C-alpha positions, -999 to 999 in steps of 0.1 A, spaced: 0 0 0 12 35 -8 14 55 25 21 92 25 39 105 56 44 140 68 71 147 94 90 118 78 124 130 89 115 135 125 120 116 158 91 93 151 88 96 113 123 83 106 119 48 122 83 48 110 94 50 73 118 21 78 90 0 95 66 8 67 91 -6 42 97 -37 62 60 -43 64 58 -42 26 43 -7 21 56 20 -1 62 51 20 60 85 2 74 116 20 54 148 21 81 175 18 83 213 18 106 215 -13 105 203 -49 107 165 -49 141 150 -56 144 133 -89 133 97 -87 123 100 -51 90 90 -36 81 125 -25 51 149 -28 55 186 -23 33 208 0 35 243 14 15 248 46 19 286 47 6 291 12 -20 263 14 -6 245 -16 -3 207 -21 0 184 -50 -34 169 -48 -30 149 -80 -1 130 -65 -22 121 -34 -51 107 -55 -53 69 -50 -28 65 -21 -39 40 5 -32 59 36 -18 92 50 0 95 83 4 131 94 31 138 120 44 172 111 44 200 136 68 224 154 85 209 185 68 215 218 100 216 237 122 232 210 118 269 221 107 289 251 69 295 251 63 331 243 30 341 227 47 341 193 60 306 195 27 293 210 10 305 179 37 287 158 29 255 177 -8 259 171 -7 269 135 19 243 125 -6 217 135 -40 232 126 -30 246 92 -12 215 80 -40 192 93 -67 213 77 -49 215 44 -44 177 43 -79 169 55 -97 192 30 -74 180 1 -80 143 9 -118 149 12 -118 163 -24 -99 135 -41 -116 112 -66 -100 83 -48 -93 93 -12 -72 72 11 -89 46 33 -73 59 65 -59 92 78 -38 88 109 -34 122 124 -8 130 150 -22 142 183 -10 143 219 -20 134 255 -17 171 262 -55 169 254 -60 158 291 -41 185 308 -29 183 344 -52 157 361 -35 145 393 -42 109 401 -73 106 380 -72 76 357 -79 87 321 -90 70 289 -102 82 255 -136 86 271 -123 113 295 -130 150 289 -104 175 278 -84 194 304 -79 232 306 -49 253 295 -28 259 265 -20 223 255 -56 210 259 -69 239 239 -43 234 212 -49 197 209 -87 202 206 -82 227 178 -56 203 162 -80 174 161 -110 196 150 -90 207 120 -93 172 105 -130 174 103 -131 176 65 -117 142 63 -141 128 89 -171 144 70 -159 128 38 -161 93 53 -123 88 56 -115 67 86 -96 93 107 -77 83 138 -61 107 162 -29 92 177 -27 108 211 9 102 218 25 102 253 62 107 263 81 87 237 112 70 252 144 67 232 180 74 241 184 92 208 158 119 212 129 133 231 126 138 268 146 107 278 177 118 260 177 150 280 171 132 313 200 107 306 224 136 302 214 149 337 219 114 352 253 109 335 265 141 352 251 128 386 223 155 385 194 131 380 164 130 403 127 136 405 112 169 393 96 189 421 75 166 442 79 137 418 42 128 423 31 139 388 22 110 365 42 104 333 24 85 306 50 71 283 56 47 254 88 33 239 97 45 204 94 10 191 59 6 205 49 40 192 59 30 156 42 -4 160 10 13 173 9 36 143 12 7 119 -16 -10 139 -38 20 134 -33 16 96 -45 -20 97 -72 -18 124 -107 -4 121 -101 23 148 -112 58 143 -113 88 166 -89 93 195 -66 65 205 -41 69 234 -6 58 224 8 52 258 20 21 276 -5 4 300 17 12 331 21 50 335 46 59 362 52 88 386 81 111 379 98 99 411 96 63 400 108 72 365 139 88 380 146 58 402 142 35 372 165 55 350 191 57 377 190 20 383 192 12 346 224 32 340 240 29 375 236 65 386 221 79 418 186 94 415 182 111 449 190 147 438 156 164 434 152 192 408 135 222 424 109 240 403 127 274 403 155 264 380 135 250 351 110 279 355 138 304 352 152 286 322 120 278 303 94 301 318 68 291 344 41 280 320 63 258 298 82 243 328 51 235 347 33 219 318 62 198 306 79 190 338 58 195 369 23 185 358 11 152 345 -18 128 337 -24 91 344 -35 78 310 -43 43 298 -44 30 262 -79 15 266 -89 15 229 -55 4 216 -55 -27 239 -91 -34 232 -83 -36 195 -58 -63 201 -25 -44 202 2 -61 222 30 -40 237 66 -51 233 74 -29 263 44 -28 287 63 -18 318 90 8 324 118 -16 334 114 -36 302 112 -5 281 143 11 296 163 -22 292 154 -22 255 158 15 249 192 17 266 207 -15 252 
């Protein structure tokens, strides 16, 4: 099956393309430049609202992962607008284009995030839970709503609400490992905030599962064993042979990142379960944190 992928050179997109090929699919990159000669690429321009619709006609599936990095820059009002528009504009452009094709894809897997749920303390959350409040929940709701054209056109549209993706080569874990290697690792603040995570391998496998299943609507891409920040710190320390007793007070990250960004990304959390993913028959390779860290850090 021909599968178009946006964000194909990113943290998740890169291993996803390799897995698509291994599974016998033909991945086609959605790129923001003229396609290279002989390459499986389709050009689009989010800012100008242009995309090669003819090249999309007849593809089997579209996986949309593109969007500015949540943790790449300090959250001022300008960058928060970049975060929002890089998601809503791209999703809206793809959804409306796919809806107007003569032969639309059978499935549209749209990237999303567990930021939908906001800071929820010890509450156990599934896809049936309501949205939280604040910048991230508001952004994710607008992000998912921007795919409505595809939904209305009858394209099976799935929102992959991804948690904290664990890999030693990127994302949050890479930054944490650096702290631990310099003996600066420990819980963030109280350490009681819940961290809903998934290994990079399971993230990619789950996205492939969404292509082949009949799931539509929101699906939590998180492991079935969320952990507290304190327990995550202990597990990382044990896995790499470093102490994990040095707590990180809130004032340092707040000074560096700004209070809102630091609180949302480091000192708040949500206890999220992958109810719909498991009910659809998906089996995690790394269902618990110790197994995941052992594989990720190997």
